[in-house]
N, C-alpha and C positions, 0 to 999 in steps of 0.2 A: 370407178369413182375413187380418188383417194380421199381418204380423212380430210374432212376441212376443206374441201375443194371450193375453190369460189366461182367454178364456172357452172352457169346454169343449164339445165338439161333442156335442151333446144332441140331435141330428136326424140323419137319414140324409141321405146325397148323393143327389144324380140318378144316378148309378152302382150303387146300393144295389138289388138284386134284391128283389121279396115273395119270401115262404117258400114252401119245397116243400110242399106238400100231403102230410099223411101218408098212410101206405098205410089203405085203410079197415079197420076191423076184422072179424074174422071173427065167424060166429054164436057161437062158444064165447068169445071175448073178449067180445064185447057182453053174453052171458050175465053174465059175471064182472062185467063193470062194473055191470050192473044189480044186481047182487047187492051190490056193494061200497058204491053210491050210497045203496042203500036203509038199509044198515047205519050207514053214518057220519052221512046226514041223519037218520035216525029215532031214533038210540041213543046217537049221540056228540056232535053239535051241539048247542052251547047258544045259539049267539047268529046271527044274521043275517052276521054279520062271518064267523063259521066257514063258515056254507052257502056264501056266495060265495068264499073262499077255496079250499075242497073241492069245486071246479067238475070237471066232465068230464075238460078238458084237465090239472089238477092231478092226478086221480085215475088218469089213464092213465099219467102219468108213473112214479108209485108203483108201478102194476101192472107196468109194463115194468122197472121196477127190481128187482122182485121176482119177476121170470118168470111172472107172472100168476097166483102163488100167493094164492091169497083170503085164507086164514088171517094170512099174513104183512103183507100189504098193510093189511088191517084195523088191526093193530098198529101198523106203521108212520105211518100217517094219523094216528092217535090220538095217538102220540108226539109227532109233529111240530105237531099242534093243540097240545097240552100245553106244548111247548116254545116256541111262538109267545107265548104267553099269559103265561109266566113271564119267559122272555128278551128280549121286544120287539124283535125284529130290526128292525123299520121305524120305530122310535122311537130313534132313536140319541143318547147323551147326549154333549152337546157337552163339557162339561168333562172327562168320562172319556177321551174320544177324541181331545181337542185335540193333545196332544202327540204322537198316532200320525198325525195328517194334517197336521203340521207342516211336511215334506219332500216330499211326494209319490211316498212309496214305492210307492203303490197309489193308482189312481185312473181313471175310468171316463173316456173320452173318442174318439168316432168309432164307426164301425161297420163290419163287414167286408161281403163283397159279397152276402151271405144276409142282411143287415140285423140281424144279429147285434150286440150293444153291445159294443166292445173294453174290457176290462179289463187295464191297462198294471199290472206289477209289475216294480220295479226293485230288486233285495235289496239292491246298494250303496248305497242309500240309508237301511238299517235304522238308525233311531235310537235304540231302544229294547230293553232288556233281554226275555227270554221272559215272559209274563205273559197272564193271560186278556184283557188288552187287547188284544192282539194277534189273538186269534181275534175280538174283537169288532171289530176294524177291518177285517177280510176280510170279515164279515159285513154290515156297512155298506157296502162297496163292492157287494157282491153285491145287497142290496135296491136299490141305486140303478140296477145293471143290469137287474133284473128290471122296476124300475118303468119304464123306458127303452124297453123292448122294445116294437116296432110291432105291431099287432093280428097275431095269428098266429105269431109269432116265440115260442120256447119255449125258445132257447139264449142263451150268452154266449159269446166269444171271447175267450180269454187271451194275452197276450203277454207271457211273463217274459225279461228283459234282463238276462244275468249279467255284463254288462261293469263291469268295475271291482270287481267284489264279490271277496269275500275269505271264507275258511272263520269266522272271526269275525262276519262280518256276514249269513251264511246261517243260516235259521230252523233251530233246533234240531229233531231228528228227534221229541220228544215234542210241540213245537207242531207241526211237520207232520204227525203222526198225527192230533192234536185238530183240525185244520183238514179233514184227510181225511174225518174222522167226521162232522164236521157236514155237510160238503157231501153225503157219502153218505145221511146218515141225512133231513136236510131239506131240501135242494135237490136230488134224485134228477133224473137225466135234464136236466141244466141247462147242462152244458160241451157246446159245439158243437164246439171246436176248441181246442187250446192249442200255441203257436208258443214252443220255447225257442231264445233266441239268446245267442249267445257262450257257451255252456255251459263250465264249467271243468274242469279235470281231477278237482277234489274234488266235481263234483256226481254223477257217476257212482258212486261209492261210496254216496253219500248216498241218491242214487236206488233204489239196490239196498236200502237198507235200509227203506226205506218202500215200496216197490212191492209187496211181500205185500198191503197194505192198500189197494191201490188196484184197482178193480172193472175186470176183464180188458176191459169195453165203453169204461169211459173210459180207460183205458190205451192203446187202439186210435186215442183220437183226440189224442194227443199228439205232436206232430211237432217235430224237429229243426232248424235252421236254418241254413245255412252262408251267412253274410252274403257272402262272397266270390265266391258263386255267382248273386247276384241278378241279373236284369236288368230291362229294360223289360218293360212288361204284355204278354202274347203275344196276338196276336188270335183272339178266340175262334172256334171252328170252327162255331157254330152261328148261322145270320143270324136277323136279327128278322123275325117274323112282319109282315104287312099288320096296320093296325089293326083290319079287319074281320074278320081270322081271329084275332087276339090275346084271348085271355081274360085280362083283366086284375085286378090283386088291389089295393086300393086304401091305401097306407101309411096312419097316423094322420096324419102331418104332410104328406098330399096329395101325396106323391111316390107314382107308378104305374109300374109296368112289366110286362112282358107276363109270365104265368106260366111261357110257354113256355121263358122262359129259363133256368129252372134245370133244363132237361133235361140241360145240360153237367153240371152238379155230380152230379146223380143218378146218370149213367153213371160220371162217375170215382169216385164213391163205392164201387162195387161191385168184387167181385175182388181186393181188395187184400191184400198179403202185409206181416207184422209181422217187427220185429225180434225177437230171441230174448226180449227183455225185457218185449216185448208192444206196445212204441210202432211207430207206423207208419213205415215205410220210405220214405214219398214225400219226394221232393225239393221241396221247397215253394219257389216264387216268390211271395213276399210278395206283389208288386203285381197278380198272376192271384187273390188271394184276398180282397186289402182295396183300395177304392178309393184312387188316390193323395192325395187330397186329406182322406182319413181317416186315413192312414198317417204317422207324425212323420218328419221328414226324415233323422233319425238311422238310420232303417231303411227309406229309399229313397224316403219318400213326399214330399209338399209342404206337409204341416200344420206350423204354425209356433207350436202350442201349447205354452206354457209355463204348468205348474202354479202356481196362486197358492191359498193356504189357504184365505183369506177368501172369494174369488170363488167356490172350488168349493164352500165349504161352503154358501154362500147358495143358489148354484142347485142343488145336490143336494137340500138342506132343502126348497126348492119344490117339487123331483119327488116327493119321498117324501111330503110333504102332500097332493098331490094324489092318488097312489096311496094313501094310506090313507083318503081321503075315498070314494074307489071302493069300498072294501072294508067300510068300517063305515057309510056311507051310500048307497051306489049309485050314487055319481055317474057320470055319463056318461064314456064313453072321450072323447068330442070335447073334455069339458072338461078331463080330463086330458092331453089333446094339446094343447090351448092353454096350458097351464101350462109343458108343457116346450117347446114354442117360444117362450115367453118366457123363460124359463130359458137357452135355447142363444143 
């Protein structure tokens, strides 16, 4: 990528790994999933778009978020289906969102090591007052991130940079609560990791106010990053297996990597302690979790991406259109991938 490139990074780099395979469902969980699928597809679904959206991966995410409570999950899936029909999250209104997208306070560009799309948030660039448009703006970028996920990837990674922010630029508690509600209700199990950088003193009382509304599982995925302690990428402790022994998974953009390389992340995710507020105590070195060419220079990477409103909107619009075609018309994943590669 050339210096000052305005084209967002919409395809993973060679260093991105295939997604870690989820644990197999238990017999009880399989039975619960079967019951949920039957109920949703036979009594709730009205269109083929609904049916494609409510696939098994979607239903499992909702079940996990509801601790496998069948009745609560039935209600949650139905409410999300109605919300998507009325809210139209994957059909952004350009006129309504144009001022929100003007300065690049949110955007998707790049992927972490687990091939999860990176959603950057920069509160210092806040340019509007609290309003429903701010919620729609967040939803817009969430939909872009979902549309960019390679096959098998179900989460995104959020980087929140508070450098240069102030109390007046920080979103209010009411807006934050509504965003948390939308995320928890309609995008369950979609957060992979969140990295908070340059957290100012006023962030912590604010976080304490909104913390009760954040699910404990989600809270444990939040990491505070100390930029003063960042260092070059550490050497992996697991060597790559031979091509004959490797079990490989193909990413949509043609990038492949051994599934065995996910073992280190699986091991490191176990037995973690948390802070009193429920956030992770892990000391994160960003270059160990995000490829250098995917991470912006101000955070230690080598990406020279510079947000440009029109370029970003056009690229994201093509990606969302391809995603809608897959849902509404059953377009193939390969066709969607081709659009993403063209947009990138």
